[in-house]
Backbone as CSV, one residue per row, in Angstrom:
resi,resn,N_x,N_y,N_z,CA_x,CA_y,CA_z,C_x,C_y,C_z
1,MET,9.856,-30.941,3.234,10.650,-29.787,2.845,10.012,-29.160,1.595
2,ALA,9.842,-27.850,1.620,9.213,-27.136,0.508,10.195,-26.999,-0.651
3,SER,9.658,-27.132,-1.843,10.497,-26.988,-3.036,10.677,-25.510,-3.360
4,ILE,11.566,-25.243,-4.273,11.799,-23.868,-4.715,10.525,-23.298,-5.330
5,VAL,9.820,-24.120,-6.100,8.572,-23.665,-6.723,7.540,-23.308,-5.661
6,ASP,7.420,-24.133,-4.610,6.480,-23.838,-3.523,6.838,-22.527,-2.841
7,ASN,8.129,-22.317,-2.584,8.570,-21.073,-1.939,8.303,-19.862,-2.821
8,LEU,8.554,-20.012,-4.117,8.273,-18.903,-5.029,6.779,-18.608,-5.089
9,ALA,5.967,-19.660,-5.091,4.518,-19.463,-5.116,4.049,-18.726,-3.867
10,LEU,4.574,-19.095,-2.712,4.200,-18.407,-1.468,4.654,-16.956,-1.494
11,ALA,5.865,-16.716,-1.979,6.369,-15.350,-2.060,5.533,-14.530,-3.035
12,PHE,5.169,-15.130,-4.160,4.351,-14.439,-5.147,2.979,-14.110,-4.574
13,ASP,2.376,-15.061,-3.853,1.077,-14.818,-3.220,1.157,-13.676,-2.222
14,ALA,2.215,-13.635,-1.418,2.374,-12.565,-0.432,2.566,-11.219,-1.123
15,PHE,3.346,-11.220,-2.202,3.637,-9.987,-2.923,2.399,-9.446,-3.619
16,THR,1.572,-10.330,-4.112,0.411,-9.915,-4.910,-0.893,-9.945,-4.135
17,GLU,-0.844,-9.999,-2.830,-2.067,-10.107,-2.031,-3.061,-8.995,-2.350
18,ALA,-2.555,-7.771,-2.552,-3.448,-6.650,-2.821,-3.779,-6.521,-4.311
19,TYR,-3.110,-7.277,-5.150,-3.322,-7.191,-6.589,-4.546,-8.001,-6.992
20,ARG,-5.398,-7.385,-7.803,-6.543,-8.106,-8.357,-6.283,-8.339,-9.830
21,SER,-6.364,-9.561,-10.229,-6.083,-9.928,-11.611,-7.064,-9.260,-12.562
22,PRO,-6.574,-8.840,-13.748,-7.501,-8.297,-14.738,-8.411,-9.380,-15.313
23,PHE,-8.075,-10.646,-15.086,-8.899,-11.743,-15.560,-9.866,-12.115,-14.448
24,ARG,-11.001,-11.437,-14.440,-11.973,-11.587,-13.372,-12.607,-12.959,-13.401
25,SER,-12.837,-13.502,-12.224,-13.523,-14.788,-12.145,-14.994,-14.609,-11.780
26,GLU,-15.419,-13.381,-11.507,-16.819,-13.143,-11.166,-17.683,-13.160,-12.426
27,PRO,-18.970,-13.380,-12.271,-19.836,-13.442,-13.455,-19.918,-12.089,-14.157
28,ARG,-19.978,-12.147,-15.466,-20.107,-10.946,-16.281,-21.467,-10.961,-16.953
29,GLN,-22.090,-9.822,-16.967,-23.380,-9.682,-17.629,-23.138,-9.088,-19.005
30,GLN,-23.547,-9.800,-20.037,-23.408,-9.260,-21.379,-24.512,-8.238,-21.568
31,ASP,-24.095,-6.985,-21.629,-25.045,-5.879,-21.653,-24.463,-4.781,-22.530
32,VAL,-25.234,-4.303,-23.475,-24.770,-3.232,-24.347,-25.407,-1.932,-23.890
33,GLN,-24.558,-1.002,-23.468,-24.988,0.329,-23.062,-24.030,1.346,-23.667
34,ILE,-24.516,2.533,-23.869,-23.666,3.623,-24.324,-22.820,4.097,-23.144
35,VAL,-21.564,4.396,-23.415,-20.638,4.873,-22.391,-20.029,6.185,-22.873
36,GLU,-20.030,7.189,-22.005,-19.305,8.435,-22.262,-18.146,8.478,-21.280
37,TYR,-16.954,8.850,-21.752,-15.827,8.906,-20.832,-14.869,10.024,-21.200
38,THR,-14.167,10.491,-20.193,-13.106,11.479,-20.356,-11.934,11.060,-19.478
39,ARG,-10.767,11.548,-19.794,-9.597,11.278,-18.960,-9.807,11.925,-17.592
40,PHE,-9.240,11.322,-16.562,-9.364,11.840,-15.199,-7.985,11.853,-14.567
41,PRO,-7.607,12.917,-13.889,-8.313,14.204,-13.838,-8.107,14.963,-15.138
42,ARG,-9.004,15.857,-15.410,-8.877,16.676,-16.613,-7.743,17.670,-16.404
43,THR,-6.815,17.671,-17.323,-5.691,18.620,-17.235,-5.796,19.699,-18.292
44,SER,-6.686,19.498,-19.248,-6.945,20.496,-20.277,-8.384,20.303,-20.754
45,PRO,-8.956,21.343,-21.303,-10.339,21.185,-21.760,-10.402,20.240,-22.958
46,ASP,-11.171,19.192,-22.818,-11.385,18.263,-23.925,-12.540,18.789,-24.759
47,PRO,-12.508,18.594,-26.066,-13.612,19.100,-26.888,-14.952,18.446,-26.551
48,ALA,-14.939,17.169,-26.236,-16.188,16.461,-25.911,-15.829,15.120,-25.292
49,PRO,-16.760,14.539,-24.541,-16.501,13.189,-24.029,-16.369,12.209,-25.193
50,ARG,-15.580,11.187,-24.975,-15.469,10.110,-25.962,-16.625,9.140,-25.742
51,ILE,-17.051,8.507,-26.809,-18.206,7.621,-26.760,-17.761,6.186,-27.048
52,GLY,-18.357,5.245,-26.339,-18.107,3.833,-26.566,-19.351,3.052,-26.205
53,PHE,-19.213,1.742,-26.125,-20.327,0.894,-25.724,-19.788,-0.283,-24.927
54,THR,-20.602,-0.780,-24.016,-20.172,-1.903,-23.196,-20.346,-3.207,-23.963
55,ARG,-19.432,-4.133,-23.703,-19.575,-5.504,-24.218,-20.053,-6.402,-23.092
56,ASP,-19.439,-6.237,-21.913,-19.886,-6.950,-20.721,-19.569,-6.105,-19.496
57,VAL,-20.328,-6.380,-18.429,-20.238,-5.595,-17.198,-20.218,-6.550,-16.019
58,SER,-19.431,-6.216,-14.989,-19.428,-6.970,-13.734,-19.314,-5.964,-12.595
59,PRO,-19.468,-6.401,-11.356,-19.362,-5.461,-10.236,-18.006,-4.752,-10.148
60,SER,-16.932,-5.374,-10.665,-15.615,-4.750,-10.520,-15.113,-4.084,-11.790
61,GLY,-15.881,-4.118,-12.869,-15.397,-3.470,-14.081,-16.259,-3.775,-15.288
62,MET,-15.684,-3.490,-16.468,-16.411,-3.712,-17.711,-15.436,-3.735,-18.875
63,CYS,-15.926,-4.198,-19.996,-15.188,-4.137,-21.246,-15.973,-3.218,-22.163
64,ILE,-15.278,-2.251,-22.764,-15.956,-1.333,-23.679,-15.275,-1.358,-25.044
65,GLY,-16.056,-1.044,-26.055,-15.547,-0.857,-27.406,-15.563,0.617,-27.728
66,THR,-14.492,1.108,-28.340,-14.388,2.535,-28.646,-13.470,2.744,-29.849
67,ASP,-13.490,3.933,-30.393,-12.626,4.274,-31.528,-11.233,4.712,-31.089
68,TYR,-11.010,4.834,-29.790,-9.764,5.409,-29.288,-8.963,4.405,-28.459
69,GLU,-7.674,4.386,-28.656,-6.776,3.583,-27.836,-6.484,4.368,-26.558
70,GLU,-6.536,3.707,-25.426,-6.250,4.341,-24.143,-5.077,3.612,-23.489
71,PRO,-4.168,4.345,-22.860,-3.003,3.698,-22.252,-3.366,2.910,-20.995
72,VAL,-2.726,1.767,-20.825,-2.920,0.957,-19.617,-2.522,1.792,-18.407
73,GLY,-3.362,1.761,-17.374,-3.118,2.528,-16.162,-3.819,3.871,-16.131
74,ALA,-4.312,4.337,-17.279,-5.007,5.629,-17.331,-6.300,5.555,-16.530
75,LEU,-6.647,6.664,-15.900,-7.921,6.770,-15.192,-8.926,7.476,-16.094
76,LEU,-10.144,6.952,-16.117,-11.211,7.518,-16.929,-12.429,7.798,-16.061
77,ARG,-13.064,8.943,-16.289,-14.348,9.254,-15.662,-15.412,8.708,-16.610
78,VAL,-16.174,7.717,-16.144,-17.081,6.963,-17.008,-18.527,7.165,-16.566
79,VAL,-19.396,7.377,-17.546,-20.841,7.460,-17.307,-21.508,6.490,-18.269
80,ARG,-22.256,5.527,-17.721,-23.026,4.599,-18.558,-24.436,5.117,-18.703
81,ARG,-25.012,4.913,-19.882,-26.383,5.341,-20.146,-27.245,4.123,-20.431
82,ALA,-28.410,4.082,-19.806,-29.361,2.993,-20.020,-30.053,3.179,-21.369
83,GLY,-30.813,2.193,-21.784,-31.515,2.252,-23.063,-32.474,3.421,-23.183
84,ASP,-33.025,3.864,-22.045,-33.957,4.988,-22.076,-33.251,6.338,-21.977
85,GLY,-31.917,6.346,-21.985,-31.165,7.597,-21.961,-30.733,8.060,-20.583
86,ARG,-31.332,7.450,-19.532,-30.917,7.843,-18.179,-29.468,7.454,-17.951
87,SER,-28.764,8.264,-17.192,-27.356,7.964,-16.944,-27.126,7.623,-15.476
88,GLU,-26.141,6.772,-15.265,-25.686,6.474,-13.910,-24.867,7.657,-13.406
89,ARG,-24.594,7.640,-12.131,-23.660,8.632,-11.606,-22.278,8.300,-12.151
90,PRO,-21.443,9.302,-12.380,-20.096,9.040,-12.903,-19.270,8.211,-11.912
91,CYS,-18.369,7.411,-12.445,-17.425,6.674,-11.620,-16.051,6.767,-12.280
92,ILE,-15.043,6.416,-11.527,-13.675,6.429,-12.036,-13.238,4.980,-12.248
93,ASP,-12.749,4.695,-13.446,-12.270,3.364,-13.799,-10.821,3.460,-14.274
94,ARG,-10.085,2.365,-14.086,-8.685,2.279,-14.525,-8.602,1.349,-15.734
95,VAL,-7.837,1.758,-16.743,-7.618,0.919,-17.919,-6.661,-0.204,-17.531
96,VAL,-7.134,-1.449,-17.624,-6.331,-2.618,-17.277,-5.675,-3.196,-18.521
97,TRP,-6.380,-3.161,-19.632,-5.826,-3.626,-20.897,-6.535,-2.933,-22.041
98,CYS,-5.873,-2.893,-23.188,-6.439,-2.285,-24.391,-5.928,-3.088,-25.581
99,GLN,-6.862,-3.607,-26.394,-6.491,-4.432,-27.540,-7.212,-3.947,-28.786
100,PRO,-6.515,-3.944,-29.912,-7.206,-3.563,-31.149,-8.232,-4.619,-31.551
101,ALA,-9.352,-4.159,-32.034,-10.368,-5.053,-32.596,-10.087,-5.171,-34.092
102,GLY,-10.702,-6.083,-34.756,-10.440,-6.293,-36.179,-10.954,-5.187,-37.086
103,ASP,-11.821,-4.327,-36.576,-12.453,-3.304,-37.414,-11.867,-1.904,-37.236
104,GLY,-10.689,-1.796,-36.606,-10.067,-0.482,-36.401,-10.426,0.158,-35.071
105,ARG,-11.327,-0.440,-34.340,-11.679,0.050,-33.004,-10.821,-0.658,-31.968
106,PHE,-11.102,-0.371,-30.697,-10.349,-0.965,-29.603,-11.295,-1.520,-28.551
107,TRP,-10.921,-2.659,-27.955,-11.587,-3.195,-26.774,-10.745,-2.771,-25.583
108,ILE,-11.404,-2.213,-24.568,-10.703,-1.731,-23.382,-11.288,-2.401,-22.148
109,GLY,-10.435,-3.015,-21.347,-10.844,-3.600,-20.080,-10.680,-2.577,-18.978
110,LEU,-11.755,-2.303,-18.268,-11.745,-1.294,-17.206,-11.991,-1.935,-15.851
111,GLU,-11.258,-1.476,-14.850,-11.427,-1.909,-13.474,-12.033,-0.753,-12.690
112,ARG,-13.099,-1.010,-11.971,-13.780,0.020,-11.200,-12.896,0.496,-10.052
113,VAL,-12.680,1.804,-9.937,-11.913,2.400,-8.841,-12.862,2.995,-7.813
114,THR,-13.913,3.692,-8.278,-14.924,4.258,-7.381,-16.293,3.734,-7.773
115,SER,-17.212,3.710,-6.839,-18.588,3.276,-7.114,-19.410,4.454,-7.617
116,PRO,-20.428,4.171,-8.448,-21.286,5.276,-8.929,-22.144,5.819,-7.797
């Protein structure tokens, strides 16, 4: 006979089948690249893209450092730039988490929504 905990675990698994945890288990590549991003979709003209840098990157997302706090769930149009200045094609990422860093900046966890 299944316990209440077992039943809750099964129900939780069924409910969250399509949910991907923000705590990725895939390997992350520690890579520092410049990132330019803007809110998506644009609803008003922004003065300029915001600038940040990557802390780590994986196939499903990345962590960036920036001077701006972004709300969880926000969509961002993100362009990463390689060391030689070349840029990837833009992609759309979702803010999964945002935490203040000790220096007044913010670490933002992004989940890839579209491929570059």
